[in-house]
KEKE-3310 file (N, C-alpha, C; in steps of 0.2 Angstrom, whole numbers, plus 5000, padded with zeros to 4 digits):
npx = (5128:5129:5134:5122:5118:5123:5116:5104:5098:5097:5086:5076:5073:5070:5070:5058:5050:5053:5046:5033:5028:5031:5021:5009:5010:5009:4995:4988:4989:4984:4971:4967:4968:4960:4948:4949:4947:4933:4927:4931:4924:4910:4909:4911:4899:4889:4891:4889:4876:4870:4874:4865:4852:4853:4854:4841:4833:4836:4831:4817:4814:4817:4808:4796:4798:4804:4811:4819:4835:4844:4858:4862:4865:4875:4870:4869:4855:4848:4853:4847:4837:4826:4834:4828:4817:4805:4810:4803:4791:4784:4792:4783:4779:4780:4769:4769:4765:4755:4759:4749:4746:4745:4737:4740:4726:4725:4729:4725:4721:4731:4722:4725:4728:4721:4729:4727:4725:4732:4728:4716:4710:4713:4707:4695:4694:4696:4684:4674:4678:4675:4661:4657:4661:4652:4641:4641:4642:4630:4622:4626:4622:4608:4607:4610:4598:4589:4589:4580:4568:4559:4549:4538:4535:4530:4519:4512:4509:4502:4491:4485:4485:4476:4471:4483:4493:4503:4512:4517:4523:4533:4540:4544:4553:4563:4568:4574:4583:4592:4594:4601:4615:4628:4637:4637:4635:4627:4613:4597:4583:4566:4551:4536:4521:4504:4486:4475:4472:4474:4483:4497:4503:4499:4506:4520:4518:4516:4530:4538:4534:4538:4551:4556:4554:4563:4577:4579:4572:4580:4586:4577:4568:4554:4548:4538:4533:4524:4524:4535:4541:4533:4532:4538:4549:4555:4563:4577:4582:4576:4583:4596:4593:4589:4599:4608:4602:4601:4615:4619:4612:4616:4629:4628:4622:4632:4641:4634:4633:4621:4607:4600:4584:4575:4560:4550:4537:4523:4530:4528:4525:4537:4549:4561:4574:4575:4573:4584:4594:4591:4594:4607:4611:4607:4614:4629:4646:4659:4658:4657:4648:4636:4631:4625:4610:4592:4580:4564:4552:4537:4523:4510:4514:4510:4497:4485:4487:4490:4478:4470:4477:4474:4460:4458:4465:4458:4453:4462:4465:4472:4466:4461:4470:4483:4497:4506:4519:4526:4519:4517:4528:4539:4533:4530:4543:4550:4542:4544:4558:4559:4552:4561:4579:4581:4574:4580:4588:4578:4568:4553:4537:4522:4504:4488:4470:4458:4446:4428:4426:4439:4437:4426:4434:4442:4433:4427:4440:4441:4430:4431:4442:4437:4428:4416:4404:4407:4396:4389:4380:4378:4391:4391:4381:4387:4398:4392:4389:4399:4408:4411:4422:4415:4418:4413:4409:4416:4420:4429:4436:4434:4440:4447:4451:4450:4439:4434:4438:4431:4418:4415:4418:4406:4397)
npy = (5418:5408:5392:5381:5380:5367:5365:5372:5362:5351:5358:5355:5362:5359:5359:5365:5358:5345:5347:5348:5334:5327:5330:5327:5313:5309:5313:5304:5292:5295:5296:5281:5276:5281:5277:5263:5262:5267:5256:5246:5250:5250:5236:5231:5237:5230:5217:5217:5221:5209:5199:5204:5202:5188:5184:5190:5181:5168:5169:5171:5159:5149:5153:5149:5136:5127:5115:5114:5113:5113:5118:5135:5137:5146:5154:5162:5166:5176:5188:5197:5202:5215:5226:5231:5223:5214:5201:5190:5189:5178:5175:5180:5171:5172:5168:5158:5161:5153:5149:5153:5144:5150:5150:5153:5162:5159:5147:5128:5118:5104:5089:5077:5060:5045:5031:5015:5001:4985:4975:4975:4969:4955:4953:4955:4943:4933:4934:4930:4918:4912:4912:4904:4892:4891:4891:4880:4870:4871:4868:4855:4850:4851:4842:4829:4829:4827:4815:4807:4811:4821:4829:4823:4814:4824:4829:4816:4815:4826:4822:4809:4810:4818:4831:4833:4844:4851:4842:4835:4846:4847:4835:4834:4844:4840:4829:4834:4843:4834:4825:4832:4831:4818:4813:4812:4817:4810:4799:4801:4804:4802:4804:4798:4803:4800:4799:4785:4780:4792:4794:4790:4777:4775:4785:4780:4769:4775:4782:4770:4765:4774:4776:4764:4764:4773:4770:4757:4740:4733:4743:4747:4746:4739:4738:4728:4726:4718:4707:4704:4700:4691:4685:4685:4675:4674:4686:4686:4681:4689:4701:4698:4695:4708:4716:4710:4712:4726:4729:4722:4731:4744:4742:4738:4750:4759:4755:4758:4771:4776:4782:4772:4767:4764:4760:4758:4752:4752:4754:4756:4743:4737:4727:4730:4726:4725:4739:4744:4739:4745:4757:4757:4754:4767:4776:4774:4770:4768:4762:4772:4770:4769:4780:4786:4786:4783:4783:4780:4780:4775:4776:4777:4783:4793:4797:4799:4811:4819:4821:4826:4840:4844:4845:4854:4865:4869:4881:4891:4886:4888:4890:4878:4870:4865:4872:4861:4857:4867:4869:4857:4849:4851:4846:4832:4828:4827:4817:4806:4804:4799:4787:4779:4781:4781:4790:4803:4811:4812:4820:4826:4823:4827:4820:4828:4827:4822:4831:4832:4835:4831:4817:4815:4818:4806:4796:4799:4797:4783:4777:4780:4772:4760:4759:4766:4778:4794:4801:4817:4818:4805:4803:4811:4805:4793:4798:4804:4791:4789:4791:4808:4820:4834:4850:4866:4873:4864:4848:4833:4816:4801:4789:4792:4790:4776:4768:4769:4761:4749:4753:4757:4744:4738:4742)
npz = (5611:5625:5632:5641:5657:5669:5680:5678:5671:5679:5688:5680:5669:5655:5637:5627:5617:5623:5636:5631:5626:5637:5645:5637:5638:5651:5654:5645:5652:5664:5661:5657:5668:5676:5669:5670:5684:5686:5678:5687:5699:5695:5692:5705:5711:5704:5707:5720:5720:5714:5724:5735:5729:5727:5741:5746:5738:5743:5756:5754:5748:5760:5768:5762:5759:5771:5772:5762:5757:5747:5739:5731:5714:5705:5690:5674:5670:5674:5672:5663:5670:5676:5688:5699:5701:5709:5718:5724:5718:5705:5690:5674:5661:5644:5632:5620:5604:5594:5578:5563:5550:5534:5519:5502:5493:5480:5477:5479:5493:5498:5502:5514:5511:5516:5521:5517:5528:5527:5534:5537:5526:5528:5540:5536:5527:5536:5543:5533:5533:5544:5545:5535:5540:5551:5545:5538:5548:5554:5542:5542:5554:5551:5541:5548:5556:5547:5543:5552:5550:5557:5554:5548:5559:5567:5560:5560:5574:5576:5569:5575:5589:5602:5611:5618:5614:5620:5626:5614:5607:5616:5616:5602:5602:5612:5605:5593:5598:5603:5592:5584:5584:5582:5593:5610:5628:5637:5637:5630:5640:5641:5650:5651:5658:5665:5667:5664:5647:5641:5631:5632:5629:5616:5610:5612:5603:5591:5590:5590:5578:5569:5571:5568:5554:5550:5555:5556:5560:5568:5577:5586:5601:5608:5624:5634:5650:5657:5647:5643:5655:5664:5677:5694:5696:5684:5684:5686:5674:5665:5668:5663:5650:5645:5646:5639:5627:5624:5625:5613:5604:5604:5601:5588:5583:5585:5575:5562:5565:5570:5581:5593:5599:5613:5620:5635:5641:5653:5665:5679:5684:5682:5691:5705:5703:5689:5686:5693:5685:5672:5676:5677:5663:5658:5665:5661:5665:5660:5647:5631:5621:5625:5627:5617:5615:5615:5628:5632:5644:5649:5660:5673:5685:5699:5695:5700:5709:5697:5690:5701:5700:5688:5689:5699:5693:5683:5678:5675:5663:5646:5631:5631:5637:5649:5657:5661:5661:5668:5680:5687:5685:5694:5706:5703:5699:5711:5717:5709:5710:5723:5721:5713:5708:5695:5687:5689:5680:5670:5657:5660:5654:5656:5654:5651:5656:5645:5637:5633:5620:5615:5616:5606:5595:5596:5594:5581:5573:5576:5570:5556:5553:5556:5544:5546:5543:5549:5558:5565:5575:5579:5584:5595:5603:5607:5614:5625:5632:5640:5656:5665:5673:5680:5679:5683:5667:5661:5654:5659:5655:5663:5659:5647:5630:5631:5632:5618:5607:5610:5611:5597:5591:5595:5587)
capx = (5125:5133:5133:5118:5122:5121:5111:5098:5095:5094:5080:5070:5073:5071:5069:5051:5048:5053:5040:5025:5029:5030:5014:5004:5010:5005:4988:4985:4991:4980:4964:4967:4969:4952:4943:4949:4945:4926:4925:4931:4919:4905:4908:4910:4892:4884:4893:4884:4868:4868:4874:4860:4847:4853:4852:4834:4829:4836:4827:4811:4813:4817:4800:4790:4799:4810:4815:4823:4842:4848:4863:4859:4870:4875:4870:4868:4849:4844:4857:4844:4832:4827:4837:4824:4811:4803:4812:4799:4786:4787:4791:4778:4781:4777:4765:4771:4760:4755:4759:4745:4747:4741:4737:4737:4720:4725:4730:4720:4725:4731:4720:4729:4725:4721:4733:4722:4728:4731:4727:4709:4709:4714:4701:4687:4694:4694:4676:4671:4680:4671:4654:4657:4662:4646:4635:4642:4640:4622:4619:4628:4616:4601:4607:4609:4592:4584:4589:4575:4561:4555:4543:4534:4534:4525:4512:4508:4506:4495:4484:4482:4486:4471:4472:4491:4497:4509:4517:4519:4529:4540:4543:4548:4559:4569:4570:4576:4589:4597:4596:4605:4622:4629:4641:4633:4639:4623:4607:4591:4577:4559:4547:4528:4516:4497:4481:4473:4468:4476:4487:4504:4504:4497:4512:4524:4518:4518:4536:4541:4533:4541:4559:4558:4555:4570:4583:4578:4570:4585:4588:4571:4565:4548:4547:4531:4536:4520:4524:4543:4544:4527:4532:4544:4554:4558:4566:4585:4582:4574:4588:4602:4591:4588:4607:4612:4599:4602:4622:4620:4609:4621:4635:4626:4621:4638:4645:4631:4632:4614:4605:4594:4577:4572:4553:4548:4530:4521:4536:4524:4525:4544:4552:4566:4580:4575:4574:4592:4599:4590:4597:4614:4612:4606:4620:4636:4652:4664:4656:4654:4643:4629:4629:4621:4604:4586:4576:4557:4549:4529:4520:4505:4515:4507:4491:4479:4488:4489:4471:4468:4479:4471:4453:4459:4467:4455:4451:4468:4468:4472:4464:4459:4477:4486:4505:4507:4526:4528:4517:4516:4534:4542:4531:4531:4550:4552:4539:4547:4564:4557:4551:4567:4583:4581:4570:4583:4589:4574:4565:4546:4531:4515:4499:4483:4465:4454:4439:4423:4428:4443:4434:4423:4438:4443:4427:4428:4445:4441:4425:4433:4447:4433:4424:4409:4402:4406:4389:4390:4375:4380:4397:4389:4377:4392:4402:4387:4388:4405:4408:4415:4422:4412:4421:4410:4407:4421:4420:4435:4434:4437:4445:4450:4449:4452:4433:4432:4438:4426:4412:4416:4418:4400:4392)
capy = (5412:5402:5385:5381:5378:5360:5366:5372:5355:5348:5360:5354:5367:5356:5361:5368:5351:5339:5348:5346:5328:5323:5331:5324:5306:5308:5314:5298:5287:5295:5295:5276:5274:5283:5272:5257:5263:5267:5250:5242:5252:5248:5229:5230:5238:5225:5211:5219:5221:5202:5197:5206:5199:5181:5184:5190:5175:5163:5170:5170:5150:5147:5155:5145:5128:5127:5109:5114:5114:5112:5124:5140:5137:5152:5154:5168:5166:5182:5195:5203:5204:5222:5226:5234:5219:5210:5194:5186:5188:5174:5178:5181:5169:5174:5163:5158:5160:5147:5151:5150:5142:5154:5147:5158:5162:5157:5140:5124:5115:5097:5085:5071:5054:5041:5025:5009:4996:4979:4970:4975:4964:4950:4952:4953:4936:4930:4934:4926:4910:4909:4913:4898:4886:4891:4889:4873:4866:4871:4862:4847:4848:4849:4835:4823:4828:4824:4806:4804:4813:4823:4834:4817:4812:4829:4828:4810:4817:4830:4819:4804:4812:4822:4835:4834:4847:4853:4836:4833:4850:4847:4829:4834:4849:4836:4824:4838:4845:4827:4821:4836:4827:4810:4812:4816:4815:4806:4797:4807:4800:4805:4800:4800:4801:4803:4795:4780:4783:4799:4794:4787:4770:4777:4789:4776:4765:4780:4782:4764:4764:4780:4776:4758:4766:4778:4769:4750:4737:4730:4748:4750:4741:4740:4732:4729:4724:4712:4703:4700:4698:4691:4682:4686:4670:4677:4692:4686:4679:4696:4706:4695:4696:4714:4718:4707:4715:4733:4729:4722:4735:4750:4741:4739:4757:4762:4753:4763:4779:4779:4783:4767:4769:4760:4761:4754:4754:4748:4755:4756:4735:4734:4726:4734:4723:4728:4746:4745:4736:4750:4764:4757:4756:4774:4781:4770:4774:4766:4763:4778:4769:4768:4787:4788:4782:4787:4779:4782:4777:4776:4774:4781:4785:4799:4798:4802:4818:4823:4821:4832:4844:4846:4848:4861:4870:4869:4889:4893:4883:4892:4887:4871:4867:4867:4873:4856:4857:4872:4870:4849:4845:4851:4841:4825:4825:4825:4811:4800:4803:4795:4781:4777:4787:4781:4797:4808:4816:4812:4824:4823:4825:4825:4820:4831:4824:4823:4833:4829:4837:4826:4810:4814:4816:4799:4792:4800:4793:4776:4776:4782:4766:4755:4760:4769:4786:4798:4805:4820:4817:4798:4802:4814:4800:4789:4801:4804:4786:4788:4797:4813:4825:4841:4856:4871:4871:4859:4839:4829:4810:4797:4784:4795:4786:4770:4764:4770:4755:4744:4756:4756:4738:4736:4745)
capz = (5615:5628:5635:5646:5665:5670:5687:5675:5668:5686:5690:5675:5663:5648:5631:5626:5615:5628:5640:5628:5625:5643:5647:5634:5639:5657:5653:5642:5656:5670:5659:5656:5675:5678:5666:5674:5691:5685:5677:5694:5704:5692:5693:5713:5712:5700:5711:5727:5719:5714:5731:5739:5726:5729:5747:5747:5734:5747:5762:5753:5748:5765:5772:5759:5761:5776:5772:5756:5760:5742:5738:5725:5710:5701:5683:5670:5668:5677:5669:5660:5673:5679:5695:5704:5701:5717:5718:5726:5713:5699:5683:5669:5656:5638:5629:5612:5599:5588:5570:5559:5542:5528:5512:5497:5490:5472:5477:5482:5499:5497:5506:5515:5509:5521:5520:5519:5531:5524:5539:5537:5521:5532:5545:5531:5525:5542:5546:5529:5534:5550:5543:5530:5544:5556:5540:5537:5554:5554:5538:5544:5559:5548:5537:5552:5559:5541:5543:5556:5548:5562:5551:5547:5566:5569:5556:5563:5581:5576:5566:5579:5595:5603:5617:5620:5610:5623:5626:5607:5605:5620:5615:5596:5603:5614:5599:5588:5601:5604:5586:5578:5584:5584:5599:5616:5634:5641:5634:5631:5644:5641:5655:5649:5664:5665:5669:5660:5641:5639:5625:5632:5624:5609:5607:5612:5597:5586:5591:5589:5571:5565:5571:5564:5548:5548:5558:5555:5565:5574:5581:5589:5605:5612:5629:5639:5656:5659:5643:5643:5661:5668:5684:5698:5695:5677:5685:5684:5666:5662:5668:5658:5643:5644:5647:5632:5620:5624:5623:5605:5599:5604:5597:5581:5581:5584:5569:5557:5567:5570:5586:5594:5603:5619:5623:5641:5643:5659:5670:5686:5686:5682:5697:5707:5700:5682:5687:5694:5679:5667:5678:5676:5657:5656:5667:5660:5668:5657:5639:5627:5615:5628:5628:5610:5614:5617:5632:5633:5650:5649:5666:5676:5691:5701:5690:5704:5710:5691:5690:5705:5699:5682:5689:5702:5690:5676:5678:5673:5657:5640:5624:5633:5639:5656:5657:5665:5662:5673:5686:5688:5685:5701:5712:5700:5699:5718:5719:5705:5713:5729:5718:5710:5706:5688:5685:5691:5675:5665:5655:5662:5650:5659:5650:5655:5656:5639:5637:5630:5613:5612:5616:5601:5590:5595:5590:5573:5570:5576:5565:5549:5552:5554:5539:5548:5543:5556:5559:5571:5580:5582:5588:5601:5607:5610:5618:5631:5636:5645:5663:5665:5679:5677:5683:5678:5660:5656:5656:5658:5654:5668:5656:5641:5624:5631:5629:5612:5603:5612:5609:5590:5589:5596:5581)
cpx = (5131:5131:5128:5121:5118:5115:5105:5094:5093:5087:5074:5069:5075:5069:5061:5048:5047:5048:5034:5025:5028:5022:5008:5004:5007:4998:4985:4984:4985:4973:4963:4966:4962:4947:4943:4947:4936:4924:4926:4925:4911:4903:4907:4903:4888:4885:4888:4879:4865:4868:4867:4853:4847:4851:4845:4829:4829:4832:4820:4809:4813:4811:4795:4791:4806:4814:4820:4830:4847:4852:4861:4865:4870:4875:4869:4862:4847:4848:4852:4838:4832:4830:4833:4817:4810:4805:4808:4793:4788:4787:4787:4781:4778:4775:4767:4766:4760:4754:4755:4746:4743:4742:4735:4731:4720:4726:4725:4725:4724:4728:4723:4724:4726:4724:4729:4726:4728:4728:4719:4707:4709:4709:4694:4687:4693:4687:4673:4672:4675:4664:4653:4656:4656:4641:4636:4641:4634:4620:4621:4622:4609:4601:4606:4601:4587:4583:4583:4569:4557:4549:4539:4531:4529:4519:4508:4506:4501:4490:4481:4484:4481:4471:4478:4495:4503:4514:4520:4525:4535:4544:4548:4554:4563:4572:4575:4583:4595:4599:4600:4612:4622:4631:4637:4636:4633:4618:4602:4585:4573:4555:4540:4524:4508:4492:4479:4469:4469:4480:4495:4506:4503:4504:4519:4524:4520:4525:4540:4540:4538:4549:4561:4558:4560:4576:4583:4575:4574:4587:4584:4569:4560:4547:4541:4532:4531:4520:4530:4545:4537:4527:4538:4550:4558:4563:4575:4586:4581:4579:4595:4599:4591:4595:4610:4609:4601:4610:4623:4618:4614:4627:4633:4626:4628:4642:4641:4630:4625:4612:4599:4589:4575:4566:4551:4541:4528:4526:4533:4526:4532:4547:4559:4572:4581:4576:4581:4596:4598:4594:4605:4617:4611:4611:4627:4641:4659:4664:4653:4649:4637:4626:4624:4614:4598:4582:4570:4553:4541:4527:4513:4506:4512:4501:4486:4481:4489:4482:4467:4471:4475:4464:4454:4461:4465:4453:4456:4471:4467:4470:4463:4465:4479:4493:4507:4515:4529:4526:4517:4523:4538:4540:4531:4538:4553:4548:4541:4554:4564:4556:4557:4572:4584:4578:4574:4585:4585:4571:4556:4541:4525:4509:4493:4476:4461:4448:4434:4424:4434:4441:4430:4427:4441:4439:4426:4433:4445:4435:4428:4439:4443:4428:4417:4409:4403:4402:4391:4386:4376:4385:4395:4385:4382:4396:4398:4387:4395:4404:4413:4416:4420:4414:4418:4408:4411:4419:4425:4433:4437:4442:4447:4447:4449:4446:4430:4432:4432:4419:4411:4415:4411:4395:4391)
cpy = (5408:5396:5386:5378:5372:5361:5368:5366:5352:5352:5359:5359:5364:5360:5361:5361:5346:5340:5346:5338:5324:5325:5328:5316:5304:5308:5308:5294:5288:5294:5287:5273:5275:5279:5266:5256:5263:5260:5245:5243:5250:5239:5227:5231:5232:5219:5212:5218:5213:5198:5197:5202:5191:5180:5184:5184:5169:5163:5169:5162:5147:5147:5151:5138:5128:5121:5110:5117:5115:5119:5128:5139:5144:5151:5161:5170:5173:5188:5199:5204:5212:5220:5227:5230:5216:5204:5189:5184:5183:5178:5177:5177:5170:5168:5163:5157:5156:5150:5149:5148:5145:5152:5152:5157:5160:5149:5135:5120:5108:5092:5079:5065:5049:5034:5018:5004:4989:4974:4970:4969:4957:4948:4951:4945:4931:4928:4930:4918:4907:4909:4907:4892:4886:4888:4882:4868:4866:4867:4856:4845:4847:4842:4829:4823:4825:4818:4803:4807:4816:4827:4828:4815:4818:4829:4820:4812:4821:4827:4813:4805:4818:4825:4836:4837:4849:4847:4835:4839:4850:4840:4829:4839:4845:4832:4828:4840:4838:4825:4826:4834:4821:4809:4816:4813:4811:4804:4802:4801:4804:4800:4802:4798:4803:4797:4791:4782:4790:4800:4792:4782:4771:4781:4785:4771:4768:4781:4777:4763:4768:4778:4769:4760:4770:4776:4762:4747:4735:4736:4751:4744:4743:4736:4734:4723:4717:4707:4699:4698:4696:4689:4685:4681:4671:4683:4691:4685:4685:4701:4704:4697:4704:4717:4717:4711:4722:4734:4728:4728:4742:4748:4741:4745:4761:4762:4756:4769:4781:4779:4777:4771:4764:4762:4756:4756:4750:4749:4755:4748:4733:4733:4729:4731:4726:4735:4748:4744:4742:4756:4763:4758:4764:4778:4775:4773:4773:4767:4769:4777:4769:4776:4790:4784:4786:4782:4782:4777:4780:4774:4779:4782:4792:4802:4801:4810:4822:4825:4826:4838:4848:4849:4854:4866:4873:4876:4891:4891:4889:4889:4879:4866:4870:4867:4867:4855:4862:4872:4863:4846:4844:4846:4833:4823:4823:4818:4804:4799:4798:4788:4777:4783:4786:4787:4803:4813:4815:4817:4822:4827:4822:4825:4823:4827:4827:4825:4830:4829:4831:4819:4810:4814:4809:4794:4793:4797:4786:4774:4775:4775:4761:4755:4763:4777:4788:4803:4809:4819:4809:4798:4807:4809:4795:4791:4803:4798:4785:4794:4802:4817:4831:4846:4863:4870:4865:4852:4836:4821:4807:4792:4787:4792:4780:4766:4765:4765:4751:4747:4755:4749:4734:4738:4740)
cpz = (5619:5630:5640:5652:5666:5676:5683:5673:5675:5689:5685:5671:5658:5642:5631:5624:5619:5634:5637:5627:5631:5645:5644:5636:5645:5657:5650:5648:5662:5667:5659:5663:5677:5676:5669:5680:5690:5684:5684:5698:5702:5693:5700:5714:5709:5705:5718:5726:5718:5720:5734:5735:5727:5736:5749:5744:5740:5753:5760:5752:5754:5770:5769:5760:5765:5775:5766:5758:5753:5740:5731:5721:5706:5693:5679:5667:5669:5676:5666:5663:5676:5687:5702:5704:5708:5715:5720:5723:5707:5693:5678:5663:5649:5634:5622:5608:5594:5582:5566:5552:5537:5522:5507:5494:5483:5473:5481:5488:5496:5503:5507:5514:5514:5518:5522:5522:5527:5528:5539:5531:5524:5537:5541:5529:5531:5545:5541:5530:5540:5550:5539:5536:5549:5552:5539:5541:5554:5548:5539:5549:5555:5544:5542:5555:5554:5542:5547:5555:5554:5560:5550:5554:5568:5566:5559:5570:5581:5573:5570:5586:5597:5610:5620:5616:5614:5624:5620:5606:5610:5618:5608:5599:5607:5609:5594:5591:5601:5597:5581:5578:5585:5591:5604:5623:5639:5637:5635:5634:5645:5646:5653:5655:5662:5666:5664:5654:5639:5632:5626:5629:5617:5605:5608:5605:5591:5585:5589:5580:5566:5565:5568:5557:5545:5551:5557:5561:5570:5578:5586:5594:5609:5618:5634:5644:5658:5654:5642:5650:5666:5675:5688:5697:5689:5679:5683:5678:5662:5661:5664:5651:5641:5643:5641:5627:5621:5622:5615:5601:5599:5601:5589:5579:5580:5578:5563:5559:5567:5578:5589:5599:5608:5622:5628:5643:5649:5666:5677:5688:5684:5689:5699:5704:5692:5681:5689:5689:5674:5670:5677:5668:5655:5659:5666:5663:5664:5647:5636:5623:5618:5629:5623:5611:5618:5621:5632:5638:5650:5656:5668:5682:5693:5697:5694:5706:5704:5689:5695:5703:5692:5683:5694:5700:5683:5674:5675:5666:5651:5635:5625:5634:5646:5654:5662:5667:5667:5680:5689:5689:5690:5706:5708:5700:5706:5720:5715:5707:5719:5727:5717:5706:5699:5684:5686:5687:5669:5663:5656:5657:5652:5654:5655:5653:5649:5640:5633:5622:5611:5612:5609:5595:5590:5592:5583:5570:5570:5571:5558:5548:5551:5548:5540:5545:5548:5556:5564:5576:5584:5586:5596:5606:5610:5615:5626:5636:5641:5650:5662:5672:5675:5682:5679:5672:5657:5658:5653:5659:5659:5666:5649:5635:5625:5629:5622:5607:5604:5610:5601:5587:5590:5591:5576)
residu = (MET:GLY:GLU:GLN:ASP:PRO:SER:ASP:ARG:LEU:ARG:GLY:ASP:PHE:PRO:LYS:GLU:MET:LYS:GLU:ASN:GLY:THR:ALA:SER:PHE:SER:GLN:PHE:SER:SER:SER:VAL:ARG:ALA:MET:VAL:ARG:ILE:ARG:GLN:LYS:TYR:GLN:ALA:ILE:LYS:LYS:ARG:ARG:LEU:GLU:ILE:ALA:ALA:ALA:THR:THR:ALA:ALA:GLN:SER:LEU:THR:SER:PRO:ARG:SER:ILE:SER:PRO:LYS:VAL:PHE:THR:PHE:GLU:ASN:LEU:HIS:ASP:PRO:ILE:TYR:SER:ASN:PRO:ALA:SER:PRO:ARG:LYS:ARG:LYS:LYS:LYS:ARG:LYS:LEU:ARG:VAL:LEU:TYR:PRO:SER:SER:SER:LEU:ARG:ALA:VAL:PRO:THR:LYS:GLU:ARG:SER:ARG:ALA:LYS:ASN:CYS:LEU:TYR:LEU:LEU:CYS:ILE:ILE:VAL:PHE:LEU:GLN:VAL:TYR:ASN:ALA:ILE:GLU:ASN:LEU:ASP:ASP:HIS:VAL:LEU:LYS:TYR:ASP:LEU:ASP:GLY:LEU:GLU:LYS:THR:LEU:LYS:ARG:GLU:VAL:PHE:GLY:GLN:GLN:GLU:VAL:ALA:GLU:SER:LEU:LEU:SER:HIS:LEU:HIS:ASP:TYR:LEU:SER:THR:TYR:VAL:HIS:ASN:LYS:PRO:LEU:VAL:LEU:SER:LEU:HIS:GLY:PRO:THR:GLY:VAL:GLY:LYS:SER:HIS:VAL:GLY:ARG:LEU:LEU:ALA:GLN:HIS:PHE:ARG:SER:VAL:VAL:GLY:GLU:ASP:LEU:VAL:MET:GLN:TYR:PHE:VAL:LEU:HIS:HIS:CYS:PRO:THR:ASP:ASP:ASP:ILE:PRO:GLN:CYS:THR:LYS:SER:LEU:ASP:SER:HIS:VAL:SER:GLU:MET:VAL:THR:GLN:ALA:GLU:GLU:VAL:GLU:LYS:ILE:PRO:VAL:PHE:ILE:PHE:ASP:GLU:VAL:GLU:HIS:MET:PRO:ARG:GLU:LEU:LEU:ASP:ARG:LEU:GLN:ASP:LEU:ILE:HIS:PRO:LYS:ASN:ASN:ASN:GLU:TYR:LEU:ASN:ALA:ILE:TYR:ILE:LEU:ILE:SER:ASN:LEU:GLY:HIS:GLU:ASP:ILE:THR:LYS:PHE:VAL:LEU:HIS:ASN:SER:SER:ILE:ALA:VAL:SER:GLY:ARG:LEU:SER:LEU:SER:GLN:GLU:LEU:SER:PRO:TRP:LEU:ARG:SER:TYR:LEU:GLN:ARG:TYR:HIS:MET:LEU:PHE:LEU:GLU:ALA:GLU:LEU:LEU:PRO:PHE:MET:LEU:LEU:GLU:LYS:SER:HIS:ILE:MET:ASP:CYS:PHE:MET:ASP:GLU:MET:SER:ARG:GLU:GLY:PHE:TYR:PRO:ASP:ARG:SER:HIS:VAL:GLU:ARG:LEU:ALA:GLU:GLU:LEU:SER:TYR:TYR:ILE:VAL:GLY:GLU:ARG:GLU:PHE:SER:HIS:THR:GLY:CYS:ARG:GLN:VAL:VAL:ALA:LYS:VAL:ASN:LEU:LEU)
# end
């Protein structure tokens, strides 16, 4: 064998082993290049499809909301969406199922215990304290009223006043409300009105006797105008005397923490100067001790119209009584305010006419007091001697019980 020619080497005549190694390396290189090309083509295709999807979505949003110009931000949220899905249709969100807690059948469920708030105990304690305070206040009011013995006054009025049940109830109601407390913002003014003989002055005497027994002689004043101030020349002196007397009584009542009572009878005869001074006493401006007082005014002002009203409205009577406080009080108030401003804030208590049965009760009571046996037939005979207004089947006395005492004295 001779040596190989160099020209043969240039023509690529390499040994067989070298040719085989070169072929293997070229095939590996070409396969890698082809894989890279395929990956690049696939990436370009995916990128192109994503751009088309984004363009279609932007066009759809511009049709639905033309004012929306917010830029589209690229995210990886739609990578797993199907490629051929309709971009305009909204995606259906899958509802998450609530997982049910299953307890084993062999075990018992633990019931949650309610925690008791400590604030409830404080609330219960506060309610108990408020209840005790209110109860104590009510008891104190009752104790203050008990000092004036209004129950005894009620029994006295029922026993000795005839045909004026409505007036008696209203009088006791006003007294009870006012005497329940000691401190007041104004005095209590009660004005008793009615014709002659219906019991106005008698009620005034009963009130004076009762309050003298419970608050003392010094805290009750019973003022008769024709007796304490008989002539016009005495008016200046009467005015000063009344002012000083009322001042002394309210000062003394303030010291002992009691309420004084002033009873003025025959107010229709009271001169204008006395009425003005009495108005100043009833409506004080500076002195607080004048606020705790009871003023009772007795007069027959408006008695003619009261009589007419009772006679014209006797058909609406209920159990022998008329609702004078509801029907008559508005007119009577306007009349009294025109007479004098003293009656501006007074509580009006109009007395009605007495019927024949009430006159007979007056005769029986007076005869018992004088020691006569109250024979029914004799009482009827005495009652027949008086004059009456006859309205239907009812008879109302002209003078009430005023002539009863004189008739009994003649027996």
